[in-house]
TORKOL-4160 file (C-alpha; in steps of 0.2 Angstrom, whole numbers, padded with zeros to 4 digits, m for minus):
449
<pt num="1" X="m0001" Y="0000" Z="0001"/>
<pt num="2" X="0014" Y="0014" Z="0004"/>
<pt num="3" X="0021" Y="0008" Z="m0012"/>
<pt num="4" X="0008" Y="0010" Z="m0022"/>
<pt num="5" X="0005" Y="0027" Z="m0014"/>
<pt num="6" X="0022" Y="0035" Z="m0014"/>
<pt num="7" X="0024" Y="0028" Z="m0035"/>
<pt num="8" X="0009" Y="0029" Z="m0042"/>
<pt num="9" X="0008" Y="0013" Z="m0047"/>
<pt num="10" X="0007" Y="m0005" Z="m0040"/>
<pt num="11" X="0021" Y="m0015" Z="m0032"/>
<pt num="12" X="0018" Y="m0031" Z="m0043"/>
<pt num="13" X="0009" Y="m0030" Z="m0061"/>
<pt num="14" X="m0003" Y="m0045" Z="m0069"/>
<pt num="15" X="m0011" Y="m0045" Z="m0087"/>
<pt num="16" X="m0023" Y="m0058" Z="m0075"/>
<pt num="17" X="m0025" Y="m0062" Z="m0057"/>
<pt num="18" X="m0014" Y="m0079" Z="m0061"/>
<pt num="19" X="0000" Y="m0070" Z="m0067"/>
<pt num="20" X="m0001" Y="m0057" Z="m0055"/>
<pt num="21" X="m0001" Y="m0071" Z="m0040"/>
<pt num="22" X="0015" Y="m0076" Z="m0052"/>
<pt num="23" X="0023" Y="m0060" Z="m0050"/>
<pt num="24" X="0021" Y="m0059" Z="m0032"/>
<pt num="25" X="0030" Y="m0074" Z="m0030"/>
<pt num="26" X="0043" Y="m0072" Z="m0042"/>
<pt num="27" X="0049" Y="m0057" Z="m0047"/>
<pt num="28" X="0057" Y="m0039" Z="m0035"/>
<pt num="29" X="0046" Y="m0023" Z="m0039"/>
<pt num="30" X="0056" Y="m0010" Z="m0045"/>
<pt num="31" X="0067" Y="0003" Z="m0034"/>
<pt num="32" X="0054" Y="0017" Z="m0029"/>
<pt num="33" X="0068" Y="0031" Z="m0030"/>
<pt num="34" X="0068" Y="0023" Z="m0050"/>
<pt num="35" X="0050" Y="0030" Z="m0052"/>
<pt num="36" X="0050" Y="0043" Z="m0038"/>
<pt num="37" X="0071" Y="0051" Z="m0036"/>
<pt num="38" X="0064" Y="0061" Z="m0020"/>
<pt num="39" X="0060" Y="0045" Z="m0010"/>
<pt num="40" X="0069" Y="0044" Z="0006"/>
<pt num="41" X="0081" Y="0030" Z="0008"/>
<pt num="42" X="0074" Y="0026" Z="0024"/>
<pt num="43" X="0055" Y="0023" Z="0019"/>
<pt num="44" X="0064" Y="0014" Z="0005"/>
<pt num="45" X="0072" Y="0002" Z="0017"/>
<pt num="46" X="0058" Y="m0001" Z="0027"/>
<pt num="47" X="0046" Y="m0004" Z="0011"/>
<pt num="48" X="0059" Y="m0017" Z="0005"/>
<pt num="49" X="0058" Y="m0026" Z="0019"/>
<pt num="50" X="0041" Y="m0028" Z="0018"/>
<pt num="51" X="0042" Y="m0035" Z="0002"/>
<pt num="52" X="0055" Y="m0048" Z="0005"/>
<pt num="53" X="0049" Y="m0066" Z="m0002"/>
<pt num="54" X="0056" Y="m0074" Z="0012"/>
<pt num="55" X="0046" Y="m0072" Z="0028"/>
<pt num="56" X="0061" Y="m0072" Z="0040"/>
<pt num="57" X="0067" Y="m0057" Z="0029"/>
<pt num="58" X="0052" Y="m0045" Z="0033"/>
<pt num="59" X="0047" Y="m0037" Z="0050"/>
<pt num="60" X="0044" Y="m0050" Z="0061"/>
<pt num="61" X="0030" Y="m0041" Z="0071"/>
<pt num="62" X="0019" Y="m0025" Z="0067"/>
<pt num="63" X="0029" Y="m0015" Z="0084"/>
<pt num="64" X="0045" Y="m0016" Z="0073"/>
<pt num="65" X="0039" Y="m0009" Z="0059"/>
<pt num="66" X="0030" Y="0005" Z="0070"/>
<pt num="67" X="0046" Y="0009" Z="0079"/>
<pt num="68" X="0054" Y="0009" Z="0061"/>
<pt num="69" X="0042" Y="0022" Z="0056"/>
<pt num="70" X="0043" Y="0032" Z="0071"/>
<pt num="71" X="0061" Y="0032" Z="0070"/>
<pt num="72" X="0058" Y="0040" Z="0053"/>
<pt num="73" X="0047" Y="0051" Z="0056"/>
<pt num="74" X="0056" Y="0058" Z="0071"/>
<pt num="75" X="0072" Y="0061" Z="0060"/>
<pt num="76" X="0065" Y="0076" Z="0053"/>
<pt num="77" X="0059" Y="0070" Z="0035"/>
<pt num="78" X="0041" Y="0077" Z="0031"/>
<pt num="79" X="0039" Y="0062" Z="0018"/>
<pt num="80" X="0046" Y="0051" Z="0030"/>
<pt num="81" X="0034" Y="0057" Z="0044"/>
<pt num="82" X="0019" Y="0056" Z="0031"/>
<pt num="83" X="0023" Y="0040" Z="0023"/>
<pt num="84" X="0022" Y="0035" Z="0044"/>
<pt num="85" X="0003" Y="0041" Z="0046"/>
<pt num="86" X="m0002" Y="0036" Z="0033"/>
<pt num="87" X="0006" Y="0018" Z="0035"/>
<pt num="88" X="0001" Y="0016" Z="0054"/>
<pt num="89" X="m0017" Y="0012" Z="0051"/>
<pt num="90" X="m0012" Y="m0002" Z="0039"/>
<pt num="91" X="0001" Y="m0010" Z="0048"/>
<pt num="92" X="m0010" Y="m0020" Z="0061"/>
<pt num="93" X="m0005" Y="m0039" Z="0061"/>
<pt num="94" X="m0016" Y="m0046" Z="0050"/>
<pt num="95" X="m0015" Y="m0063" Z="0036"/>
<pt num="96" X="m0020" Y="m0063" Z="0019"/>
<pt num="97" X="m0026" Y="m0082" Z="0016"/>
<pt num="98" X="m0025" Y="m0083" Z="m0004"/>
<pt num="99" X="m0035" Y="m0099" Z="m0007"/>
<pt num="100" X="m0034" Y="m0107" Z="m0022"/>
<pt num="101" X="m0049" Y="m0121" Z="m0027"/>
<pt num="102" X="m0052" Y="m0130" Z="m0043"/>
<pt num="103" X="m0068" Y="m0130" Z="m0047"/>
<pt num="104" X="m0077" Y="m0144" Z="m0060"/>
<pt num="105" X="m0073" Y="m0129" Z="m0074"/>
<pt num="106" X="m0053" Y="m0129" Z="m0069"/>
<pt num="107" X="m0060" Y="m0112" Z="m0059"/>
<pt num="108" X="m0050" Y="m0108" Z="m0045"/>
<pt num="109" X="m0056" Y="m0097" Z="m0031"/>
<pt num="110" X="m0045" Y="m0085" Z="m0021"/>
<pt num="111" X="m0052" Y="m0077" Z="m0004"/>
<pt num="112" X="m0044" Y="m0066" Z="0008"/>
<pt num="113" X="m0044" Y="m0071" Z="0026"/>
<pt num="114" X="m0038" Y="m0059" Z="0042"/>
<pt num="115" X="m0033" Y="m0064" Z="0057"/>
<pt num="116" X="m0046" Y="m0054" Z="0066"/>
<pt num="117" X="m0056" Y="m0069" Z="0064"/>
<pt num="118" X="m0068" Y="m0061" Z="0052"/>
<pt num="119" X="m0076" Y="m0069" Z="0040"/>
<pt num="120" X="m0069" Y="m0066" Z="0020"/>
<pt num="121" X="m0069" Y="m0049" Z="0016"/>
<pt num="122" X="m0065" Y="m0054" Z="m0003"/>
<pt num="123" X="m0068" Y="m0067" Z="m0014"/>
<pt num="124" X="m0058" Y="m0067" Z="m0032"/>
<pt num="125" X="m0060" Y="m0080" Z="m0047"/>
<pt num="126" X="m0047" Y="m0084" Z="m0058"/>
<pt num="127" X="m0042" Y="m0099" Z="m0070"/>
<pt num="128" X="m0030" Y="m0112" Z="m0070"/>
<pt num="129" X="m0020" Y="m0123" Z="m0083"/>
<pt num="130" X="m0027" Y="m0139" Z="m0073"/>
<pt num="131" X="m0041" Y="m0145" Z="m0084"/>
<pt num="132" X="m0042" Y="m0160" Z="m0071"/>
<pt num="133" X="m0051" Y="m0163" Z="m0054"/>
<pt num="134" X="m0037" Y="m0165" Z="m0042"/>
<pt num="135" X="m0038" Y="m0179" Z="m0028"/>
<pt num="136" X="m0026" Y="m0174" Z="m0018"/>
<pt num="137" X="m0012" Y="m0159" Z="m0016"/>
<pt num="138" X="0003" Y="m0156" Z="m0006"/>
<pt num="139" X="0013" Y="m0139" Z="m0005"/>
<pt num="140" X="0032" Y="m0140" Z="m0007"/>
<pt num="141" X="0043" Y="m0132" Z="0006"/>
<pt num="142" X="0049" Y="m0118" Z="m0007"/>
<pt num="143" X="0029" Y="m0112" Z="m0004"/>
<pt num="144" X="0027" Y="m0111" Z="m0024"/>
<pt num="145" X="0028" Y="m0129" Z="m0031"/>
<pt num="146" X="0011" Y="m0141" Z="m0028"/>
<pt num="147" X="0011" Y="m0159" Z="m0031"/>
<pt num="148" X="m0007" Y="m0164" Z="m0040"/>
<pt num="149" X="m0014" Y="m0180" Z="m0040"/>
<pt num="150" X="m0025" Y="m0183" Z="m0054"/>
<pt num="151" X="m0029" Y="m0194" Z="m0068"/>
<pt num="152" X="m0019" Y="m0201" Z="m0081"/>
<pt num="153" X="m0030" Y="m0206" Z="m0097"/>
<pt num="154" X="m0017" Y="m0214" Z="m0106"/>
<pt num="155" X="m0014" Y="m0227" Z="m0092"/>
<pt num="156" X="m0030" Y="m0224" Z="m0083"/>
<pt num="157" X="m0024" Y="m0222" Z="m0067"/>
<pt num="158" X="m0020" Y="m0206" Z="m0055"/>
<pt num="159" X="m0003" Y="m0199" Z="m0055"/>
<pt num="160" X="0008" Y="m0185" Z="m0049"/>
<pt num="161" X="0007" Y="m0168" Z="m0057"/>
<pt num="162" X="0018" Y="m0156" Z="m0053"/>
<pt num="163" X="0011" Y="m0136" Z="m0055"/>
<pt num="164" X="0022" Y="m0121" Z="m0051"/>
<pt num="165" X="0009" Y="m0107" Z="m0044"/>
<pt num="166" X="0005" Y="m0094" Z="m0057"/>
<pt num="167" X="0015" Y="m0106" Z="m0075"/>
<pt num="168" X="0006" Y="m0111" Z="m0091"/>
<pt num="169" X="0002" Y="m0128" Z="m0087"/>
<pt num="170" X="0008" Y="m0145" Z="m0076"/>
<pt num="171" X="0019" Y="m0156" Z="m0078"/>
<pt num="172" X="0016" Y="m0176" Z="m0076"/>
<pt num="173" X="0031" Y="m0185" Z="m0068"/>
<pt num="174" X="0034" Y="m0202" Z="m0074"/>
<pt num="175" X="0036" Y="m0219" Z="m0066"/>
<pt num="176" X="0021" Y="m0212" Z="m0053"/>
<pt num="177" X="0005" Y="m0221" Z="m0059"/>
<pt num="178" X="m0006" Y="m0226" Z="m0046"/>
<pt num="179" X="0000" Y="m0214" Z="m0034"/>
<pt num="180" X="m0008" Y="m0208" Z="m0021"/>
<pt num="181" X="m0007" Y="m0195" Z="m0005"/>
<pt num="182" X="0010" Y="m0187" Z="m0009"/>
<pt num="183" X="0020" Y="m0178" Z="0004"/>
<pt num="184" X="0038" Y="m0169" Z="0002"/>
<pt num="185" X="0054" Y="m0172" Z="0010"/>
<pt num="186" X="0059" Y="m0155" Z="0021"/>
<pt num="187" X="0070" Y="m0147" Z="0009"/>
<pt num="188" X="0057" Y="m0148" Z="m0006"/>
<pt num="189" X="0068" Y="m0160" Z="m0017"/>
<pt num="190" X="0060" Y="m0176" Z="m0015"/>
<pt num="191" X="0041" Y="m0181" Z="m0014"/>
<pt num="192" X="0037" Y="m0198" Z="m0006"/>
<pt num="193" X="0020" Y="m0206" Z="m0011"/>
<pt num="194" X="0010" Y="m0222" Z="m0009"/>
<pt num="195" X="0009" Y="m0233" Z="m0026"/>
<pt num="196" X="0009" Y="m0253" Z="m0028"/>
<pt num="197" X="0008" Y="m0257" Z="m0011"/>
<pt num="198" X="0025" Y="m0248" Z="m0007"/>
<pt num="199" X="0028" Y="m0230" Z="0002"/>
<pt num="200" X="0041" Y="m0223" Z="m0011"/>
<pt num="201" X="0052" Y="m0209" Z="m0016"/>
<pt num="202" X="0058" Y="m0197" Z="m0032"/>
<pt num="203" X="0071" Y="m0185" Z="m0032"/>
<pt num="204" X="0062" Y="m0172" Z="m0041"/>
<pt num="205" X="0081" Y="m0169" Z="m0051"/>
<pt num="206" X="0081" Y="m0186" Z="m0061"/>
<pt num="207" X="0083" Y="m0202" Z="m0056"/>
<pt num="208" X="0072" Y="m0220" Z="m0052"/>
<pt num="209" X="0060" Y="m0221" Z="m0041"/>
<pt num="210" X="0065" Y="m0229" Z="m0025"/>
<pt num="211" X="0056" Y="m0240" Z="m0011"/>
<pt num="212" X="0055" Y="m0236" Z="0006"/>
<pt num="213" X="0046" Y="m0249" Z="0014"/>
<pt num="214" X="0030" Y="m0259" Z="0011"/>
<pt num="215" X="0013" Y="m0248" Z="0016"/>
<pt num="216" X="m0001" Y="m0260" Z="0007"/>
<pt num="217" X="m0014" Y="m0247" Z="0006"/>
<pt num="218" X="m0006" Y="m0229" Z="0012"/>
<pt num="219" X="m0017" Y="m0216" Z="0023"/>
<pt num="220" X="m0004" Y="m0201" Z="0023"/>
<pt num="221" X="0012" Y="m0196" Z="0028"/>
<pt num="222" X="0023" Y="m0183" Z="0034"/>
<pt num="223" X="0043" Y="m0182" Z="0032"/>
<pt num="224" X="0053" Y="m0171" Z="0047"/>
<pt num="225" X="0072" Y="m0165" Z="0044"/>
<pt num="226" X="0079" Y="m0178" Z="0055"/>
<pt num="227" X="0075" Y="m0190" Z="0042"/>
<pt num="228" X="0061" Y="m0198" Z="0050"/>
<pt num="229" X="0042" Y="m0202" Z="0041"/>
<pt num="230" X="0028" Y="m0205" Z="0051"/>
<pt num="231" X="0013" Y="m0213" Z="0042"/>
<pt num="232" X="0000" Y="m0224" Z="0041"/>
<pt num="233" X="0004" Y="m0240" Z="0029"/>
<pt num="234" X="m0013" Y="m0249" Z="0028"/>
<pt num="235" X="m0030" Y="m0243" Z="0029"/>
<pt num="236" X="m0037" Y="m0257" Z="0036"/>
<pt num="237" X="m0048" Y="m0254" Z="0051"/>
<pt num="238" X="m0037" Y="m0254" Z="0066"/>
<pt num="239" X="m0020" Y="m0251" Z="0059"/>
<pt num="240" X="m0013" Y="m0233" Z="0068"/>
<pt num="241" X="0003" Y="m0223" Z="0064"/>
<pt num="242" X="0021" Y="m0230" Z="0060"/>
<pt num="243" X="0038" Y="m0221" Z="0057"/>
<pt num="244" X="0051" Y="m0225" Z="0049"/>
<pt num="245" X="0068" Y="m0217" Z="0041"/>
<pt num="246" X="0067" Y="m0209" Z="0026"/>
<pt num="247" X="0081" Y="m0221" Z="0020"/>
<pt num="248" X="0071" Y="m0236" Z="0022"/>
<pt num="249" X="0071" Y="m0251" Z="0033"/>
<pt num="250" X="0056" Y="m0258" Z="0044"/>
<pt num="251" X="0042" Y="m0247" Z="0051"/>
<pt num="252" X="0037" Y="m0247" Z="0069"/>
<pt num="253" X="0023" Y="m0243" Z="0075"/>
<pt num="254" X="0019" Y="m0229" Z="0085"/>
<pt num="255" X="0001" Y="m0226" Z="0089"/>
<pt num="256" X="m0016" Y="m0239" Z="0090"/>
<pt num="257" X="m0034" Y="m0234" Z="0088"/>
<pt num="258" X="m0042" Y="m0231" Z="0105"/>
<pt num="259" X="m0056" Y="m0244" Z="0102"/>
<pt num="260" X="m0065" Y="m0236" Z="0120"/>
<pt num="261" X="m0068" Y="m0220" Z="0108"/>
<pt num="262" X="m0072" Y="m0230" Z="0095"/>
<pt num="263" X="m0057" Y="m0224" Z="0084"/>
<pt num="264" X="m0054" Y="m0237" Z="0069"/>
<pt num="265" X="m0039" Y="m0229" Z="0059"/>
<pt num="266" X="m0024" Y="m0216" Z="0063"/>
<pt num="267" X="m0023" Y="m0206" Z="0046"/>
<pt num="268" X="m0014" Y="m0190" Z="0037"/>
<pt num="269" X="0002" Y="m0187" Z="0051"/>
<pt num="270" X="0007" Y="m0170" Z="0049"/>
<pt num="271" X="0022" Y="m0164" Z="0059"/>
<pt num="272" X="0024" Y="m0147" Z="0067"/>
<pt num="273" X="0037" Y="m0134" Z="0067"/>
<pt num="274" X="0047" Y="m0142" Z="0081"/>
<pt num="275" X="0049" Y="m0159" Z="0071"/>
<pt num="276" X="0046" Y="m0170" Z="0086"/>
<pt num="277" X="0026" Y="m0167" Z="0089"/>
<pt num="278" X="0013" Y="m0170" Z="0073"/>
<pt num="279" X="m0007" Y="m0169" Z="0071"/>
<pt num="280" X="m0018" Y="m0183" Z="0064"/>
<pt num="281" X="m0034" Y="m0189" Z="0061"/>
<pt num="282" X="m0042" Y="m0202" Z="0073"/>
<pt num="283" X="m0056" Y="m0209" Z="0063"/>
<pt num="284" X="m0073" Y="m0220" Z="0064"/>
<pt num="285" X="m0078" Y="m0226" Z="0047"/>
<pt num="286" X="m0095" Y="m0237" Z="0054"/>
<pt num="287" X="m0105" Y="m0223" Z="0057"/>
<pt num="288" X="m0101" Y="m0215" Z="0073"/>
<pt num="289" X="m0088" Y="m0200" Z="0064"/>
<pt num="290" X="m0098" Y="m0184" Z="0074"/>
<pt num="291" X="m0093" Y="m0192" Z="0091"/>
<pt num="292" X="m0076" Y="m0200" Z="0089"/>
<pt num="293" X="m0067" Y="m0191" Z="0072"/>
<pt num="294" X="m0055" Y="m0177" Z="0079"/>
<pt num="295" X="m0038" Y="m0171" Z="0077"/>
<pt num="296" X="m0023" Y="m0174" Z="0091"/>
<pt num="297" X="m0006" Y="m0172" Z="0094"/>
<pt num="298" X="0006" Y="m0184" Z="0100"/>
<pt num="299" X="0025" Y="m0186" Z="0099"/>
<pt num="300" X="0039" Y="m0196" Z="0093"/>
<pt num="301" X="0046" Y="m0195" Z="0111"/>
<pt num="302" X="0033" Y="m0198" Z="0121"/>
<pt num="303" X="0016" Y="m0207" Z="0121"/>
<pt num="304" X="0008" Y="m0192" Z="0125"/>
<pt num="305" X="m0008" Y="m0190" Z="0115"/>
<pt num="306" X="m0019" Y="m0173" Z="0116"/>
<pt num="307" X="m0034" Y="m0169" Z="0110"/>
<pt num="308" X="m0036" Y="m0154" Z="0099"/>
<pt num="309" X="m0053" Y="m0151" Z="0089"/>
<pt num="310" X="m0066" Y="m0162" Z="0082"/>
<pt num="311" X="m0065" Y="m0163" Z="0064"/>
<pt num="312" X="m0070" Y="m0175" Z="0047"/>
<pt num="313" X="m0053" Y="m0174" Z="0038"/>
<pt num="314" X="m0034" Y="m0171" Z="0039"/>
<pt num="315" X="m0030" Y="m0156" Z="0045"/>
<pt num="316" X="m0014" Y="m0144" Z="0044"/>
<pt num="317" X="m0003" Y="m0131" Z="0053"/>
<pt num="318" X="0001" Y="m0115" Z="0044"/>
<pt num="319" X="0013" Y="m0099" Z="0051"/>
<pt num="320" X="0014" Y="m0090" Z="0061"/>
<pt num="321" X="0001" Y="m0101" Z="0072"/>
<pt num="322" X="m0016" Y="m0107" Z="0063"/>
<pt num="323" X="m0023" Y="m0124" Z="0063"/>
<pt num="324" X="m0032" Y="m0129" Z="0047"/>
<pt num="325" X="m0046" Y="m0140" Z="0048"/>
<pt num="326" X="m0062" Y="m0148" Z="0042"/>
<pt num="327" X="m0081" Y="m0150" Z="0048"/>
<pt num="328" X="m0091" Y="m0157" Z="0034"/>
<pt num="329" X="m0088" Y="m0148" Z="0019"/>
<pt num="330" X="m0082" Y="m0133" Z="0027"/>
<pt num="331" X="m0064" Y="m0129" Z="0029"/>
<pt num="332" X="m0059" Y="m0119" Z="0045"/>
<pt num="333" X="m0044" Y="m0111" Z="0052"/>
<pt num="334" X="m0043" Y="m0105" Z="0071"/>
<pt num="335" X="m0028" Y="m0100" Z="0081"/>
<pt num="336" X="m0016" Y="m0114" Z="0087"/>
<pt num="337" X="m0001" Y="m0112" Z="0100"/>
<pt num="338" X="0013" Y="m0123" Z="0098"/>
<pt num="339" X="0016" Y="m0125" Z="0118"/>
<pt num="340" X="0000" Y="m0130" Z="0123"/>
<pt num="341" X="m0005" Y="m0137" Z="0107"/>
<pt num="342" X="m0022" Y="m0129" Z="0112"/>
<pt num="343" X="m0036" Y="m0118" Z="0100"/>
<pt num="344" X="m0039" Y="m0100" Z="0107"/>
<pt num="345" X="m0052" Y="m0089" Z="0100"/>
<pt num="346" X="m0066" Y="m0092" Z="0087"/>
<pt num="347" X="m0064" Y="m0103" Z="0071"/>
<pt num="348" X="m0063" Y="m0092" Z="0055"/>
<pt num="349" X="m0072" Y="m0102" Z="0039"/>
<pt num="350" X="m0061" Y="m0101" Z="0024"/>
<pt num="351" X="m0071" Y="m0111" Z="0011"/>
<pt num="352" X="m0089" Y="m0117" Z="0014"/>
<pt num="353" X="m0087" Y="m0130" Z="m0003"/>
<pt num="354" X="m0070" Y="m0141" Z="0001"/>
<pt num="355" X="m0070" Y="m0156" Z="m0010"/>
<pt num="356" X="m0070" Y="m0171" Z="0006"/>
<pt num="357" X="m0069" Y="m0189" Z="0002"/>
<pt num="358" X="m0077" Y="m0195" Z="0017"/>
<pt num="359" X="m0074" Y="m0214" Z="0011"/>
<pt num="360" X="m0057" Y="m0212" Z="0016"/>
<pt num="361" X="m0056" Y="m0196" Z="0028"/>
<pt num="362" X="m0048" Y="m0184" Z="0016"/>
<pt num="363" X="m0052" Y="m0166" Z="0013"/>
<pt num="364" X="m0042" Y="m0158" Z="m0005"/>
<pt num="365" X="m0031" Y="m0144" Z="0001"/>
<pt num="366" X="m0013" Y="m0139" Z="0005"/>
<pt num="367" X="m0007" Y="m0123" Z="0013"/>
<pt num="368" X="0011" Y="m0114" Z="0013"/>
<pt num="369" X="0019" Y="m0104" Z="0027"/>
<pt num="370" X="0016" Y="m0087" Z="0018"/>
<pt num="371" X="0001" Y="m0089" Z="0016"/>
<pt num="372" X="m0007" Y="m0100" Z="0000"/>
<pt num="373" X="m0018" Y="m0109" Z="0003"/>
<pt num="374" X="m0024" Y="m0122" Z="m0011"/>
<pt num="375" X="m0041" Y="m0133" Z="m0010"/>
<pt num="376" X="m0050" Y="m0142" Z="m0022"/>
<pt num="377" X="m0069" Y="m0134" Z="m0022"/>
<pt num="378" X="m0086" Y="m0141" Z="m0031"/>
<pt num="379" X="m0097" Y="m0153" Z="m0026"/>
<pt num="380" X="m0097" Y="m0163" Z="m0044"/>
<pt num="381" X="m0078" Y="m0165" Z="m0046"/>
<pt num="382" X="m0078" Y="m0183" Z="m0037"/>
<pt num="383" X="m0094" Y="m0188" Z="m0045"/>
<pt num="384" X="m0090" Y="m0204" Z="m0059"/>
<pt num="385" X="m0100" Y="m0215" Z="m0069"/>
<pt num="386" X="m0099" Y="m0237" Z="m0068"/>
<pt num="387" X="m0099" Y="m0244" Z="m0084"/>
<pt num="388" X="m0102" Y="m0261" Z="m0087"/>
<pt num="389" X="m0091" Y="m0269" Z="m0103"/>
<pt num="390" X="m0088" Y="m0288" Z="m0109"/>
<pt num="391" X="m0073" Y="m0300" Z="m0107"/>
<pt num="392" X="m0070" Y="m0290" Z="m0125"/>
<pt num="393" X="m0068" Y="m0271" Z="m0119"/>
<pt num="394" X="m0084" Y="m0267" Z="m0127"/>
<pt num="395" X="m0096" Y="m0256" Z="m0118"/>
<pt num="396" X="m0111" Y="m0263" Z="m0114"/>
<pt num="397" X="m0123" Y="m0247" Z="m0107"/>
<pt num="398" X="m0121" Y="m0236" Z="m0089"/>
<pt num="399" X="m0125" Y="m0243" Z="m0072"/>
<pt num="400" X="m0134" Y="m0232" Z="m0061"/>
<pt num="401" X="m0134" Y="m0213" Z="m0061"/>
<pt num="402" X="m0118" Y="m0201" Z="m0060"/>
<pt num="403" X="m0113" Y="m0203" Z="m0040"/>
<pt num="404" X="m0097" Y="m0205" Z="m0029"/>
<pt num="405" X="m0094" Y="m0221" Z="m0029"/>
<pt num="406" X="m0078" Y="m0233" Z="m0021"/>
<pt num="407" X="m0075" Y="m0251" Z="m0018"/>
<pt num="408" X="m0084" Y="m0260" Z="m0032"/>
<pt num="409" X="m0088" Y="m0281" Z="m0029"/>
<pt num="410" X="m0094" Y="m0291" Z="m0041"/>
<pt num="411" X="m0105" Y="m0304" Z="m0040"/>
<pt num="412" X="m0099" Y="m0323" Z="m0042"/>
<pt num="413" X="m0114" Y="m0326" Z="m0056"/>
<pt num="414" X="m0110" Y="m0309" Z="m0063"/>
<pt num="415" X="m0127" Y="m0301" Z="m0064"/>
<pt num="416" X="m0125" Y="m0288" Z="m0051"/>
<pt num="417" X="m0112" Y="m0275" Z="m0040"/>
<pt num="418" X="m0111" Y="m0269" Z="m0026"/>
<pt num="419" X="m0102" Y="m0252" Z="m0023"/>
<pt num="420" X="m0099" Y="m0239" Z="m0007"/>
<pt num="421" X="m0107" Y="m0224" Z="m0014"/>
<pt num="422" X="m0106" Y="m0208" Z="m0006"/>
<pt num="423" X="m0123" Y="m0194" Z="m0004"/>
<pt num="424" X="m0115" Y="m0177" Z="m0010"/>
<pt num="425" X="m0124" Y="m0170" Z="0003"/>
<pt num="426" X="m0123" Y="m0176" Z="0019"/>
<pt num="427" X="m0107" Y="m0187" Z="0015"/>
<pt num="428" X="m0114" Y="m0202" Z="0023"/>
<pt num="429" X="m0108" Y="m0218" Z="0013"/>
<pt num="430" X="m0121" Y="m0233" Z="0009"/>
<pt num="431" X="m0116" Y="m0251" Z="0000"/>
<pt num="432" X="m0130" Y="m0250" Z="m0015"/>
<pt num="433" X="m0133" Y="m0263" Z="m0024"/>
<pt num="434" X="m0135" Y="m0263" Z="m0045"/>
<pt num="435" X="m0142" Y="m0277" Z="m0057"/>
<pt num="436" X="m0131" Y="m0275" Z="m0070"/>
<pt num="437" X="m0143" Y="m0278" Z="m0084"/>
<pt num="438" X="m0155" Y="m0266" Z="m0077"/>
<pt num="439" X="m0154" Y="m0250" Z="m0067"/>
<pt num="440" X="m0162" Y="m0254" Z="m0053"/>
<pt num="441" X="m0153" Y="m0251" Z="m0037"/>
<pt num="442" X="m0157" Y="m0260" Z="m0019"/>
<pt num="443" X="m0149" Y="m0247" Z="m0002"/>
<pt num="444" X="m0140" Y="m0259" Z="0010"/>
<pt num="445" X="m0132" Y="m0258" Z="0024"/>
<pt num="446" X="m0119" Y="m0243" Z="0030"/>
<pt num="447" X="m0102" Y="m0243" Z="0023"/>
<pt num="448" X="m0089" Y="m0250" Z="0034"/>
<pt num="449" X="m0074" Y="m0246" Z="0025"/>
């Protein structure tokens, strides 16, 4: 704001909102003195530090900035004093979340959320060059690169796509067919993911995919600076979290679901900044989600287990002290104390139509520490159509209507199929049985997976 007031032009310019975000992330603004030669050097220094790319290079508190502006004003510089006065009302502590969500039409929605926990004050839409719905998202530590799980038509499987925020398109990573739940190494050079019943890793600079350990049906992982990975290797009910070295080895179990609470799975861990404590989701998939599903904090060093909040999907921590979590299809943010591991204040709504997969307890979003939040939104992106084929690959017709399906099981007689079907409104999942040569359906027992 001060930059634009002093020079008469914005610090960053783009022909579209997507290119504007790219300019903010990758380019440096023109020096103020180049456009306004009378700009005081002290003021230029203040503004340049405010616009620094790295959070550690910026003013750490609003108080620090206030003192610097007062120092300039007391130096007798009229221009600086005027700037300080104009800036004083603009430098209140705040957090601007740029929220990106791909809709079924490949639109992206951006919301600004202020630190005082008010609802979003502004929503903007812009296009993204990813013309496909995403099934999972992971933000790189460099705050600009996304690992996206999306469908690869050539092999009819999901794969990992790499997308640079504000770029013209995404590129697919070779040898990642069938991948799910990607997560990054702390230095952002390596990507871990689940595929073919294994936990694997791949260096983005090149080289073959490496196997870390067995993981029959992984459900998320996290990687700390000491080379420790915490992950869920198996989605089978009753399984908890394990730890393993990023270089490979035999996993060691570190948590077990608590049957007294109705817990059936621990999944989607995320390390907190200390590299020892981590968040995870304790979930129930047998009809008791509302009373069981919650986010907990645990530690590599102890057996502690602390309740944080009720939630229906994975959570994420974002600097400078916020927990992002879901309740239903609503994505919330709330202040989170890293010393007490407790929430304070009231949660603020970031998005109300985030894509959530209740069969797995996964919400599709990723956050960076500098305020960029990417989320898949839209109620239709997870829809699929069941199709019936003969043994020669000829399509014989559709089975039922488009819906959110999973866990398809063909009857031994070859005449009917049982599937999980999720209601997009209530997010309840039931078992449906379809007759393959008709369009009749019988609603059955609630799904247990």
